[in-house]
ZARO-412205 format. One line per field, with one value per residue (C-alpha): residue number from 1; x, z, y; residue in three letters. Coordinates in Angstrom, 3 decimals. Layout:
<recs>
num <- (NUM|...)
xx <- (X|...)
zz <- (Z|...)
yy <- (Y|...)
residuo <- (ala|...)
</recs>
This chain:
<recs>
num <- (1|2|3|4|5|6|7|8|9|10|11|12|13|14|15|16|17|18|19|20|21|22|23|24|25|26|27|28|29|30|31|32|33|34|35|36|37|38|39|40|41|42|43|44|45|46|47|48|49|50|51|52|53|54|55|56|57|58|59|60|61|62|63|64|65|66|67|68|69|70|71|72|73|74|75|76|77|78|79|80|81|82|83|84|85|86|87|88|89|90|91|92|93|94|95|96|97|98|99|100|101|102|103|104|105|106|107|108|109|110|111|112|113|114|115|116|117|118|119|120|121|122|123|124|125|126|127|128|129|130|131|132|133|134|135|136|137|138|139|140|141|142|143|144|145|146|147|148|149|150|151|152|153|154|155|156|157|158|159|160|161|162|163|164|165|166|167|168|169|170|171|172|173|174|175|176|177|178|179|180|181|182|183|184|185|186|187|188|189|190|191|192|193|194|195|196|197|198|199|200|201|202|203|204|205|206|207|208|209|210|211|212|213|214|215|216|217|218|219|220|221|222|223|224|225|226|227|228|229|230|231|232|233|234|235|236|237|238|239|240|241|242|243|244|245|246|247|248|249|250|251|252|253|254|255|256|257|258|259|260|261|262|263|264|265|266|267|268|269|270|271|272|273|274|275|276|277|278|279|280|281|282|283|284|285|286|287|288|289|290|291|292|293|294|295|296|297|298|299|300|301|302|303|304|305|306|307|308|309|310|311|312|313|314|315|316|317|318|319|320|321|322|323|324|325|326|327|328|329|330|331|332|333|334|335|336|337|338|339|340|341|342|343|344|345|346|347|348|349|350|351|352|353|354|355|356|357|358|359|360|361|362|363|364|365|366|367|368|369|370|371|372|373|374|375|376|377|378|379|380|381|382|383|384|385|386|387|388|389|390|391|392|393|394|395|396|397|398|399|400|401|402|403|404|405|406|407|408|409|410|411|412|413|414|415|416|417|418|419|420|421|422|423|424|425|426|427|428|429|430|431|432|433|434|435|436|437|438|439|440|441|442|443|444|445|446|447|448|449|450|451|452|453|454|455|456|457|458|459|460|461|462|463|464|465|466|467|468|469|470|471|472|473|474|475|476|477|478|479|480|481|482|483|484|485|486|487|488|489|490|491|492|493|494|495|496|497|498|499|500|501|502|503|504|505|506|507|508|509|510|511|512|513|514|515|516|517|518|519|520|521|522|523|524|525|526|527|528|529|530|531|532|533|534|535|536|537|538|539|540|541|542|543|544|545|546|547|548|549|550|551|552|553|554|555|556|557|558|559|560|561|562|563|564|565|566|567|568|569|570|571|572|573|574|575|576|577|578|579|580|581|582|583|584|585|586|587|588|589|590|591|592|593|594|595)
xx <- (-48.855|-45.757|-47.038|-50.419|-48.746|-46.633|-49.638|-51.605|-48.630|-48.935|-52.714|-53.952|-53.044|-55.747|-58.335|-56.377|-55.809|-57.561|-60.751|-60.701|-63.003|-61.942|-63.809|-62.658|-63.502|-61.325|-61.797|-63.446|-64.481|-66.167|-68.264|-71.887|-72.058|-68.433|-68.401|-66.083|-65.591|-66.414|-64.425|-65.040|-62.041|-62.570|-59.484|-59.248|-62.594|-63.970|-67.037|-69.177|-72.737|-73.068|-75.915|-76.495|-77.398|-76.831|-79.525|-78.228|-80.319|-78.398|-76.078|-76.600|-74.629|-74.805|-72.615|-70.561|-68.417|-66.170|-62.541|-60.482|-56.738|-54.472|-51.180|-48.382|-46.300|-43.862|-45.538|-48.940|-51.645|-54.241|-57.161|-58.553|-62.033|-62.740|-66.334|-66.615|-69.563|-70.035|-70.973|-72.505|-73.274|-76.530|-76.535|-73.902|-73.461|-71.865|-72.969|-72.419|-72.394|-73.694|-72.143|-73.518|-73.159|-70.832|-71.519|-68.490|-69.399|-70.770|-69.460|-71.027|-68.770|-69.967|-68.132|-67.380|-69.376|-67.621|-67.973|-68.133|-68.131|-69.736|-69.309|-70.737|-67.543|-64.387|-62.320|-64.572|-63.033|-64.697|-66.774|-64.869|-66.328|-65.330|-63.954|-63.938|-61.394|-59.328|-57.629|-59.445|-58.138|-59.079|-62.145|-60.516|-58.130|-54.652|-53.568|-51.972|-48.153|-46.227|-45.225|-48.793|-47.682|-45.231|-46.220|-45.813|-45.611|-46.204|-47.945|-47.919|-51.218|-51.394|-54.727|-53.543|-50.788|-51.024|-50.873|-49.948|-47.087|-48.238|-51.146|-51.503|-51.813|-53.045|-51.020|-51.453|-48.808|-50.162|-48.153|-49.672|-48.909|-50.422|-52.817|-50.837|-47.879|-47.509|-45.082|-44.599|-44.118|-42.295|-44.138|-43.591|-42.456|-39.444|-40.518|-39.201|-37.310|-36.344|-38.837|-41.661|-42.491|-44.208|-46.795|-46.532|-47.931|-51.126|-51.115|-51.281|-54.747|-54.898|-57.496|-57.943|-58.400|-58.793|-56.478|-56.951|-58.539|-55.863|-56.427|-53.991|-53.447|-52.953|-51.232|-52.185|-50.335|-51.818|-49.971|-49.858|-47.148|-46.741|-44.652|-42.437|-41.347|-42.825|-41.713|-41.565|-41.419|-40.041|-41.597|-39.039|-39.851|-41.162|-40.015|-41.178|-39.236|-40.978|-40.114|-42.148|-42.973|-42.971|-44.378|-41.699|-41.403|-42.062|-38.863|-37.739|-39.290|-41.892|-44.814|-43.498|-43.227|-46.811|-48.332|-51.652|-52.328|-53.471|-50.798|-52.325|-51.099|-48.693|-47.436|-43.822|-42.447|-39.177|-38.411|-37.232|-36.413|-37.587|-37.949|-40.989|-40.568|-43.078|-42.394|-41.372|-44.051|-44.118|-46.079|-46.366|-46.181|-47.644|-46.766|-49.475|-50.827|-49.970|-53.228|-55.793|-53.422|-54.508|-51.869|-52.526|-52.253|-50.169|-49.788|-53.036|-53.828|-56.971|-60.648|-61.655|-64.469|-64.147|-66.165|-65.479|-66.701|-65.719|-65.582|-66.269|-68.726|-68.480|-65.296|-64.190|-61.600|-58.310|-59.410|-58.717|-61.258|-60.473|-61.440|-61.655|-61.367|-61.905|-60.601|-61.900|-61.669|-58.991|-55.489|-52.067|-52.917|-49.256|-48.258|-51.106|-50.653|-53.110|-56.117|-55.731|-57.640|-59.285|-60.557|-58.454|-58.185|-58.861|-57.628|-54.314|-53.812|-51.317|-50.146|-52.687|-52.275|-53.178|-54.270|-54.981|-57.343|-57.363|-60.385|-58.387|-55.289|-52.736|-53.848|-55.368|-58.816|-59.662|-59.877|-57.351|-58.325|-56.692|-57.260|-56.425|-56.042|-57.463|-57.404|-59.475|-57.552|-60.900|-64.416|-65.479|-68.786|-67.404|-64.403|-62.120|-63.205|-61.393|-60.076|-58.605|-57.434|-56.494|-55.898|-58.444|-56.759|-60.117|-61.181|-57.568|-58.521|-57.832|-60.711|-61.132|-63.285|-64.389|-66.047|-67.832|-67.012|-68.789|-70.658|-68.812|-68.732|-65.089|-64.023|-60.760|-58.104|-57.789|-58.429|-56.417|-52.734|-51.764|-48.781|-48.584|-51.375|-49.951|-50.856|-53.466|-52.004|-52.133|-55.431|-55.473|-55.148|-53.075|-50.123|-47.207|-47.336|-44.907|-42.197|-41.758|-41.854|-44.940|-44.290|-44.721|-45.327|-42.976|-44.704|-42.854|-43.157|-43.073|-41.262|-40.750|-37.322|-36.358|-35.143|-32.659|-35.314|-36.948|-35.895|-37.603|-39.701|-38.042|-34.728|-35.980|-34.761|-38.174|-39.583|-36.788|-37.184|-40.962|-40.694|-37.908|-40.066|-42.995|-40.832|-39.549|-43.122|-44.262|-41.211|-41.917|-45.533|-44.457|-41.938|-44.539|-47.012|-44.340|-43.235|-46.838|-47.675|-44.486|-45.170|-48.599|-47.249|-46.227|-42.575|-42.978|-44.867|-42.302|-39.460|-41.191|-41.835|-38.191|-37.080|-39.549|-38.285|-34.683|-35.377|-37.406|-34.622|-31.972|-34.073|-34.075|-30.361|-30.957|-34.375|-34.673|-34.891|-38.458|-39.655|-37.632|-40.353|-42.935|-40.583|-39.427|-43.058|-43.847|-40.965|-42.023|-45.686|-44.593|-42.405|-44.804|-48.263|-47.636|-48.276|-51.766|-51.946|-50.686|-53.280|-52.397|-48.699|-49.300|-51.145|-48.494|-45.702|-47.554|-48.247|-44.686|-41.908|-39.595|-37.789|-39.568|-36.801|-37.183|-40.984|-40.718|-38.307|-40.639|-43.665|-41.639|-41.132|-44.914|-45.406|-42.877|-44.519|-47.934|-46.588|-44.999|-48.301|-50.953|-49.298|-49.619|-46.890|-45.462|-42.132|-38.626|-36.661|-34.757|-31.238|-28.336|-28.252|-31.997|-31.859|-28.984|-30.896|-34.005|-31.927|-30.339|-33.804|-35.026|-31.851|-32.591|-36.144|-34.867|-32.396|-35.177|-37.122|-34.091|-33.529)
zz <- (62.067|60.908|62.482|60.739|57.354|57.764|58.874|55.808|53.629|54.972|55.053|52.081|49.510|51.061|49.353|46.099|45.341|42.284|42.689|41.493|41.872|41.417|41.966|42.247|43.483|45.942|43.659|40.292|41.184|44.233|45.511|46.526|50.033|49.975|50.675|48.748|48.875|46.420|47.238|46.016|46.483|46.416|46.434|46.947|48.687|52.237|51.466|48.763|48.168|47.066|47.048|50.239|48.247|44.711|43.046|41.170|40.942|42.566|44.550|47.864|47.861|50.879|52.016|54.993|56.048|55.305|56.122|55.692|55.143|54.896|53.022|52.638|49.430|48.553|51.094|49.533|51.692|50.108|51.591|50.485|51.332|50.963|50.897|51.249|50.019|51.113|48.140|49.005|46.033|46.455|43.287|40.811|37.424|35.758|36.979|35.874|38.607|36.762|36.896|39.465|40.286|42.899|43.723|44.963|45.922|42.679|40.368|39.429|38.575|37.032|37.822|35.356|35.227|36.717|36.112|38.774|38.211|40.953|41.122|43.388|43.256|44.557|41.915|39.017|36.229|34.509|31.412|28.111|27.347|30.663|31.322|28.908|30.617|32.834|32.697|34.261|37.724|40.112|42.196|45.505|46.735|47.765|51.377|52.464|52.348|55.533|55.497|56.173|59.258|57.237|55.554|52.074|50.402|47.019|45.668|42.424|41.395|38.808|37.315|36.900|38.306|35.757|32.093|28.628|26.406|24.425|26.763|27.758|31.528|32.883|35.829|38.107|40.144|43.154|45.188|48.509|50.358|53.663|53.058|55.475|53.042|50.070|47.186|43.581|41.898|38.694|35.403|34.948|37.181|36.343|35.537|33.420|33.428|31.488|30.024|29.427|27.588|29.079|27.387|27.775|31.041|31.237|32.728|36.514|38.047|41.382|44.004|47.756|49.646|53.256|54.277|57.775|58.970|57.534|54.550|51.636|48.314|45.721|42.336|40.067|36.853|34.561|32.037|30.732|30.440|28.016|28.794|25.916|27.114|29.301|32.842|36.173|35.706|38.287|38.133|39.634|41.784|40.239|41.512|41.412|42.462|44.508|46.256|49.443|51.774|55.190|58.264|60.043|63.284|63.877|63.967|67.436|68.545|65.748|68.156|70.213|67.097|65.938|69.371|69.568|65.805|64.756|62.827|60.408|60.541|57.692|57.376|58.011|55.917|55.094|51.533|51.077|47.924|48.164|45.894|46.424|45.462|45.086|46.138|43.476|42.219|40.555|37.638|36.057|32.258|30.297|26.670|24.024|23.373|20.128|19.990|17.789|16.647|13.155|10.431|9.836|13.535|13.628|17.371|18.421|22.077|23.733|22.867|19.550|17.065|13.332|10.790|7.099|4.443|0.872|-0.973|-3.610|-4.522|-8.229|-10.122|-13.667|-15.420|-13.549|-10.559|-7.062|-4.359|-0.629|1.661|5.179|8.093|11.695|14.548|17.936|21.529|24.187|23.746|22.185|19.277|18.784|18.366|16.144|12.437|9.702|8.842|5.939|2.656|1.281|-2.218|-3.753|-7.177|-9.878|-7.680|-7.305|-3.584|-1.765|1.876|3.978|5.861|9.559|12.104|15.805|17.916|21.649|23.914|27.151|28.484|27.725|24.461|26.037|24.480|21.106|17.437|14.672|11.084|8.173|4.611|1.713|-1.792|-4.420|-8.228|-10.309|-12.763|-14.304|-13.789|-10.196|-8.305|-4.893|-2.822|-1.228|2.147|5.387|8.133|11.490|14.290|17.887|21.215|23.973|27.426|29.210|27.438|26.777|23.184|19.702|17.980|14.218|12.897|9.260|6.957|3.791|0.501|0.026|-3.084|-5.479|-9.185|-10.228|-13.842|-15.022|-16.283|-19.905|-22.515|-23.863|-24.695|-28.130|-30.159|-31.648|-34.173|-37.741|-39.936|-42.617|-46.012|-48.698|-50.503|-54.119|-56.453|-54.106|-56.069|-55.196|-56.562|-59.399|-59.039|-62.795|-63.935|-66.022|-69.663|-70.746|-74.110|-74.877|-75.301|-78.020|-77.668|-80.888|-80.217|-82.542|-83.735|-85.629|-84.584|-82.035|-80.106|-78.502|-76.172|-75.847|-72.635|-71.531|-71.234|-69.533|-65.922|-64.404|-66.065|-64.701|-61.163|-61.164|-62.382|-59.947|-57.050|-58.312|-58.581|-55.003|-53.728|-55.504|-54.218|-50.619|-50.877|-52.285|-49.488|-46.845|-48.327|-48.609|-44.998|-43.771|-45.579|-44.360|-40.737|-41.053|-42.572|-40.560|-41.161|-40.101|-36.933|-36.068|-36.608|-34.375|-31.756|-31.793|-31.376|-28.518|-26.827|-27.314|-25.837|-22.993|-22.095|-22.292|-20.015|-17.296|-16.755|-15.750|-14.060|-10.411|-7.819|-6.839|-10.461|-11.402|-10.702|-12.747|-15.707|-15.661|-15.680|-18.606|-20.637|-19.898|-20.824|-24.014|-25.090|-24.207|-24.937|-27.032|-24.108|-23.116|-19.372|-16.665|-17.313|-21.013|-20.068|-17.564|-20.150|-22.782|-20.485|-19.661|-23.364|-24.513|-25.084|-22.592|-20.037|-16.699|-14.890|-17.138|-16.845|-13.061|-13.075|-15.355|-13.152|-10.157|-11.889|-12.264|-8.646|-7.302|-9.294|-7.887|-4.326|-4.789|-6.077|-3.932|-0.825|2.454|2.645|-0.699|-0.912|-0.546|-3.721|-5.205|-4.042|-6.483|-6.680|-7.305|-9.957|-11.709|-11.582|-13.160|-15.922|-16.620|-16.820|-19.297|-21.405|-21.594|-22.673|-25.445|-26.573|-26.819|-29.233|-31.422|-32.083)
yy <- (84.471|82.610|79.386|79.809|80.332|77.181|75.187|76.282|75.330|71.778|71.379|73.392|70.657|68.478|70.651|70.957|67.244|65.813|63.768|60.163|57.140|53.506|50.229|46.621|43.117|41.221|38.176|37.597|34.030|32.587|29.711|29.780|31.278|32.487|36.271|38.568|42.324|45.079|48.228|51.765|54.062|57.844|60.054|63.808|64.255|64.423|62.356|60.729|59.543|55.906|53.357|51.372|48.243|46.947|44.842|41.772|38.596|35.754|38.064|39.836|43.128|45.457|48.364|47.134|50.093|53.041|53.870|57.055|57.368|60.419|60.401|62.972|62.963|65.732|68.037|67.405|65.895|63.587|61.728|58.362|57.081|53.366|52.100|48.324|46.230|42.625|40.404|36.997|34.653|32.743|30.610|29.463|31.092|34.088|37.511|41.094|43.712|46.787|50.228|52.670|56.358|57.813|61.469|63.425|66.997|68.512|65.755|62.435|59.485|56.195|52.973|50.195|46.970|43.914|40.183|37.485|33.708|31.625|27.839|25.172|23.074|24.814|22.998|23.957|25.966|28.929|28.431|28.728|32.152|33.717|36.244|39.150|41.382|39.092|35.704|32.707|31.871|29.070|29.850|28.935|31.622|30.430|30.712|33.957|33.706|33.250|36.939|38.092|40.015|42.105|45.381|43.857|40.425|38.725|35.648|33.610|31.987|29.185|28.187|24.543|22.366|19.515|20.541|19.260|20.362|23.416|24.181|27.840|28.264|31.631|32.968|35.947|37.781|39.672|42.167|43.241|46.508|47.515|50.411|52.602|52.490|54.836|54.531|53.481|50.102|49.151|48.882|45.140|42.267|40.107|36.565|33.684|30.412|27.305|24.871|27.365|30.576|33.627|35.845|39.600|40.947|42.937|46.395|46.383|46.254|48.086|47.223|47.113|43.864|42.814|39.944|38.517|41.734|44.067|46.357|45.986|47.702|44.936|45.276|42.388|41.419|38.776|36.649|33.079|30.445|27.533|24.455|23.321|19.863|17.101|16.345|18.202|21.966|24.368|27.838|30.238|33.227|36.439|39.822|43.428|46.521|49.191|52.438|52.680|55.541|53.922|55.735|57.800|59.659|63.334|65.456|66.475|69.769|69.742|69.481|72.365|74.552|73.947|73.878|72.083|71.888|68.380|66.445|63.887|60.317|59.525|63.090|61.994|59.109|57.380|56.236|52.661|50.642|47.034|43.991|41.774|38.104|35.299|31.741|29.172|26.783|23.364|21.952|18.522|18.641|15.712|14.850|14.997|11.485|9.714|7.807|9.511|12.273|13.511|13.600|17.313|18.280|21.476|22.119|23.848|23.097|24.462|24.622|26.199|26.709|27.382|29.364|30.082|32.504|33.404|36.719|37.741|34.997|35.712|36.566|37.235|35.099|34.882|36.988|35.577|34.810|34.892|32.013|33.483|31.028|32.215|30.038|31.283|30.080|29.668|28.283|28.718|31.013|31.891|28.231|27.016|26.378|27.282|25.087|22.649|22.940|19.787|19.032|21.801|20.183|22.735|25.604|27.340|27.999|30.204|30.420|32.329|35.566|35.451|38.042|37.476|39.579|38.946|39.408|39.385|41.095|38.345|36.692|33.551|34.024|35.534|34.670|34.144|34.929|33.073|34.335|31.975|33.528|31.134|31.260|28.845|26.640|25.766|27.078|26.388|26.431|25.429|26.417|23.829|22.447|23.294|21.017|22.098|19.799|20.586|18.882|19.571|19.347|19.145|15.940|14.855|14.046|15.356|17.145|17.675|20.546|20.518|23.028|21.906|23.687|27.012|28.096|30.386|31.244|31.520|31.647|30.121|32.502|31.309|28.625|25.700|26.117|27.135|28.189|31.671|32.145|32.325|35.201|34.659|33.737|36.374|36.424|35.355|38.222|40.339|41.685|43.842|47.316|47.978|50.568|51.133|54.694|55.294|56.094|59.646|61.170|64.040|67.322|69.249|72.915|74.870|77.991|80.848|81.397|78.233|74.771|76.066|77.822|74.739|71.737|68.321|67.920|64.658|66.403|69.485|69.964|70.636|67.481|65.317|66.712|66.156|62.587|61.762|62.994|60.964|57.851|58.280|58.630|55.474|53.613|54.709|53.617|50.284|49.738|50.582|48.130|45.442|45.928|45.973|42.778|41.160|42.076|40.463|37.332|34.274|34.975|38.580|37.698|35.070|37.538|40.111|37.464|36.374|39.959|40.445|37.294|38.381|41.814|40.265|37.860|40.609|42.835|40.141|40.734|44.365|44.245|45.333|42.496|43.363|42.978|39.879|37.250|39.164|39.756|36.113|35.009|37.368|35.947|32.368|33.004|34.793|31.878|29.038|30.475|33.553|35.884|34.690|33.887|31.529|28.816|28.644|28.568|25.747|23.685|24.444|23.252|20.040|19.329|20.056|17.511|19.162|17.029|16.460|18.357|21.397|21.259|21.243|24.189|26.198|25.472|26.674|30.046|30.462|29.368|31.863|34.655|33.708|33.714|37.125|38.508|36.819|35.364|37.301|39.924|38.799|37.056|38.449|39.302|36.355|35.671|35.843|32.031|31.747|34.472|32.695|29.371|30.944|32.515|29.095|27.490|30.095|29.643|25.907|26.731|29.009|26.354|23.738|25.962|26.564|22.859)
residuo <- (met|lys|arg|leu|phe|leu|ala|leu|ala|phe|phe|leu|pro|ile|cys|leu|ser|ala|gln|glu|val|ala|val|gly|leu|ser|ala|his|gln|ala|gln|val|gly|glu|pro|ile|gln|leu|met|val|thr|val|arg|gly|ala|arg|gly|ala|glu|ile|pro|gln|lys|leu|gln|val|asn|gly|leu|gln|ile|asn|leu|ala|gly|arg|ser|thr|gln|phe|glu|met|arg|asn|phe|lys|met|ser|ser|thr|leu|thr|tyr|thr|tyr|leu|val|val|pro|gln|ile|glu|gly|glu|phe|thr|ile|pro|ser|phe|glu|val|lys|val|glu|asp|lys|val|phe|arg|thr|gln|ala|met|lys|leu|ala|val|ser|ala|asp|pro|arg|ala|his|pro|ala|pro|gly|tyr|pro|gln|ser|ser|val|pro|met|pro|ser|asp|gln|pro|pro|val|pro|ser|gly|glu|gly|glu|pro|phe|phe|ala|asp|leu|ile|leu|ser|lys|lys|lys|val|phe|val|gly|glu|val|val|pro|val|glu|leu|arg|phe|tyr|phe|asn|ser|arg|ile|gly|gly|gln|val|gly|glu|arg|pro|thr|phe|gly|gly|glu|gly|phe|thr|val|gln|lys|phe|ser|asn|ala|val|lys|arg|glu|gln|val|val|asn|gly|ala|ser|tyr|val|val|phe|ser|phe|gln|ser|ala|ile|thr|ala|val|lys|pro|gly|pro|leu|glu|ile|pro|glu|ala|ser|leu|asp|ala|arg|leu|gln|leu|pro|gly|gln|met|pro|gln|gly|phe|asp|asn|phe|phe|gly|asn|leu|pro|ile|pro|gln|gly|met|phe|thr|asn|asn|arg|asp|val|thr|leu|lys|thr|lys|pro|ala|gln|met|glu|val|leu|pro|leu|pro|lys|glu|gly|arg|pro|glu|asp|phe|ser|gly|ala|val|gly|lys|phe|thr|met|glu|ala|ser|val|ser|pro|lys|lys|thr|ala|ala|gly|glu|pro|val|thr|leu|arg|val|val|val|ala|gly|gln|gly|asn|phe|glu|gly|met|gly|ala|pro|val|leu|thr|gly|glu|glu|gly|trp|arg|thr|tyr|pro|pro|ser|asp|lys|phe|gln|ser|thr|asp|ala|val|gly|phe|thr|gly|glu|lys|val|phe|glu|phe|pro|leu|ile|ala|arg|gln|asp|gln|thr|arg|thr|pro|gly|val|arg|phe|ser|phe|phe|asp|pro|ala|ser|glu|lys|phe|val|val|leu|thr|gln|asp|pro|leu|gly|val|gln|ala|lys|ala|gly|gly|gly|ala|pro|ser|thr|pro|val|pro|ala|thr|ala|pro|ala|pro|gly|asp|thr|gln|pro|ser|ser|ala|thr|pro|ala|ser|thr|pro|asp|ile|ala|val|met|ala|gly|gly|ala|ala|ser|trp|thr|ala|leu|ile|val|arg|arg|glu|phe|leu|ile|ala|asn|ala|ala|leu|ala|val|ala|trp|leu|ala|ile|ala|leu|ile|leu|ile|val|arg|arg|phe|thr|arg|ser|arg|ala|gly|leu|glu|met|ala|arg|arg|lys|his|leu|lys|asp|ser|phe|ala|ala|leu|lys|lys|val|glu|pro|gly|glu|phe|tyr|glu|lys|ala|arg|asp|his|leu|val|leu|arg|val|ser|gly|gly|lys|asp|asp|leu|ala|ala|leu|ala|gly|ile|glu|ala|ser|arg|leu|ser|pro|glu|leu|lys|his|ala|leu|leu|gln|ile|leu|glu|arg|his|gly|glu|ser|lys|tyr|ala|ala|gly|gly|thr|pro|pro|pro|ser|val|glu|glu|arg|arg|ala|ile|met|thr|thr|leu|lys|gln|leu|glu|ala|ser|tyr|glu|lys)
</recs>
């Protein structure tokens, strides 16, 4: 009874392990007639129902065999079934192997679709649009490393051996483990060196592959490297740490204890920490040619397309429009500069924002979106044009893409410059109200009782109080009318404007850093154009008799304000030195108006 209980403790986890289905190709590229393997791995089950044949035009896919493996981990037994299809390409092209159902007991799993590129020439490279979920690799598989007889080994695969400076080169690191070995691998390999940069690694892709008749579990990491200088480039070894469970021997006396009970292979293991290393590789890095290089070339290397759009297509006065430029393809998206605007006269332009969206695991293919904020200096019906240049390594030539101006209806932000509008002169006939006390006729009261029994009205207390109150009221009304008329006069408006300017300039000394550019711009527009808008201020500065140096400094204030408001991400608050310089410029402006 005790032996039966112990045996169940060992073998019961076989039935309790979780069910899982995975599918993978031994290679994502092949030549016509070159067979590759499609493997379906089923874990935690004794059997599965799968199709005997998969129908794909141009590919012959037939089920070739099945293998079973048992593994013991932490006293838990698991089983792994591997179904192997033989895939034979019959014509060249790009193929999609569709998903199919795998029935495991009472559950139905559906695999993911997979892509396969088939070429007639072993040296042919994949089409620019391939692949969607993996990095392009050379169609011919590299030879198996010299350690093929060992239980584990590693390999580094480069898609090209001769490249240009700035060209992105996809790489793949493969780490092979004999299928009889269990264990765990690190999250990321260690890889890097001098003379090139490395993109972030994709998550590991696990598959099973047969190498020289032996079954291996393969962990694949994809990345890309970019050479930064011409000349021979040594690619150092890459390494990956792993903790393996190697097959061990049965403890002495174990078989006598359990009698004739079957002991699964792999039940006893030994843990071992190892580091797998690839072999170094070499590349030849060529400099970018000088012949035919455009003046606006900003470092883009690869193969790209460009599209542009504008929104909104109709704006009110002073409102910005956004010119959206999408650069898509394959190449060094991180190293490319923004496209260049052409024919931008009549527009105020600001540095664009940019956003990259990758369509593969390592950022080799995708699209980068640039958005240019634009404000019309004068009424516009067309946006600026767009120009983008790049170097194509395949043709070894520079390519220039252009986009014609797009239709738009953008209104300018204001009219011609002007000085503060003077108040209208007083109309003829307008007179100031008089503050004289109106004459009054004394009302003599005749009282009974003789002459001493009456008092004149003009000397009575109540009369004096009433007239004094009336005089104060008339005086207040007169003062209000005088002040109102004065504030509407040219002198009054000018006095109010001077006070506003004085208060505005004083406030600049205490304003928070994040609001300084806006408050400086408000003060400048108030002084130059009476507080209208930027366009009126620009025209007023150009038409003034200020020195060229002061004009330039004032235009810089407007430019910095525009950048802080419209440029992508804004601009950082001004430094102490820049704030002091702007205050000095505005003092000079005030001094020029006081002369």
